[in-house]
C-alpha positions as CSV (number, residue, x, y, z in Angstrom):
1,M,-180.0,-105.0,48.8
2,I,-178.6,-108.2,50.2
3,T,-175.7,-109.9,48.4
4,F,-174.9,-113.6,48.8
5,I,-171.3,-114.4,49.8
6,P,-170.6,-118.1,49.3
7,M,-168.3,-119.7,51.9
8,Q,-165.5,-122.1,51.1
9,T,-165.7,-125.8,52.2
10,P,-162.8,-125.6,54.7
11,D,-164.5,-122.6,56.3
12,V,-167.7,-124.5,56.8
13,L,-165.9,-127.5,58.2
14,I,-164.1,-125.3,60.7
15,L,-167.4,-123.8,61.8
16,F,-169.0,-127.2,62.2
17,A,-166.0,-128.3,64.3
18,M,-166.5,-125.3,66.5
19,I,-170.2,-126.1,67.0
20,L,-169.2,-129.7,68.0
21,A,-166.6,-128.3,70.5
22,S,-169.3,-126.1,72.1
23,L,-171.5,-129.1,72.6
24,I,-168.9,-130.6,75.0
25,S,-169.6,-127.7,77.4
26,I,-173.4,-128.5,77.4
27,A,-172.6,-132.1,78.3
28,G,-170.4,-130.8,81.1
29,V,-173.2,-128.8,82.7
30,A,-175.3,-131.9,82.9
31,R,-172.5,-133.8,84.8
32,C,-171.4,-131.2,87.3
33,K,-173.0,-130.9,90.7
34,T,-171.7,-127.7,92.3
35,M,-172.6,-124.1,91.3
36,P,-168.9,-122.9,90.8
37,E,-168.4,-125.7,88.3
38,R,-171.5,-124.7,86.4
39,I,-170.4,-121.1,86.3
40,A,-167.0,-122.1,84.9
41,I,-168.6,-124.3,82.2
42,A,-171.1,-121.6,81.3
43,T,-168.2,-119.2,80.8
44,S,-166.4,-121.7,78.6
45,F,-169.6,-122.2,76.5
46,G,-170.1,-118.4,76.2
47,S,-166.4,-117.9,75.1
48,K,-166.7,-120.7,72.5
49,I,-169.9,-119.2,71.0
50,A,-168.3,-115.7,70.9
51,M,-165.2,-117.2,69.1
52,F,-167.6,-118.9,66.7
53,I,-169.2,-115.6,65.8
54,I,-165.8,-113.9,65.4
55,A,-164.6,-116.7,63.1
56,Y,-167.8,-116.5,61.1
57,G,-167.3,-112.8,60.6
58,V,-163.7,-113.3,59.5
59,F,-164.6,-116.1,57.0
60,R,-167.3,-113.9,55.5
61,S,-165.0,-110.8,55.5
62,D,-167.6,-108.9,57.5
63,W,-166.0,-107.1,60.4
64,M,-169.3,-105.9,61.8
65,I,-170.2,-109.5,62.7
66,G,-166.7,-110.0,64.2
67,S,-167.1,-106.9,66.3
68,I,-170.4,-108.2,67.7
69,G,-168.6,-111.4,68.6
70,A,-165.9,-109.4,70.4
71,I,-168.6,-107.4,72.4
72,I,-170.3,-110.7,73.4
73,L,-166.9,-112.1,74.5
74,I,-166.1,-109.1,76.7
75,S,-169.5,-108.6,78.2
76,G,-170.1,-112.3,78.7
77,D,-166.9,-112.8,80.6
78,A,-167.6,-109.7,82.8
79,G,-171.1,-111.0,83.6
80,M,-169.7,-114.4,84.6
81,V,-167.1,-112.7,86.9
82,I,-169.9,-110.8,88.6
83,L,-172.0,-113.9,89.0
84,S,-169.1,-115.9,90.5
85,F,-168.4,-113.1,93.0
86,T,-172.1,-113.2,94.1
87,E,-171.9,-117.0,94.4
88,L,-168.7,-116.8,96.5
89,Q,-170.3,-114.4,99.0
90,D,-173.1,-116.9,99.9
């Protein structure tokens, strides 16, 4: 059975502000020309989305969603480090 948990208005406003902040990274990818800059911006975007998921889990008092956000944050950063190392070797 699924129960509906309403969110408070300040929580929704904070989540919308986080979405707008993540859009800045998308605009940054369009403006940069070199691959290391794109990797750095993609890492920033992934970190912002993971923090968005963690904040959503905290606002809903659902720690399973927050733990998924933490896993995304850790694995995403590790993936970007590996990608940057392969880019530096070229």
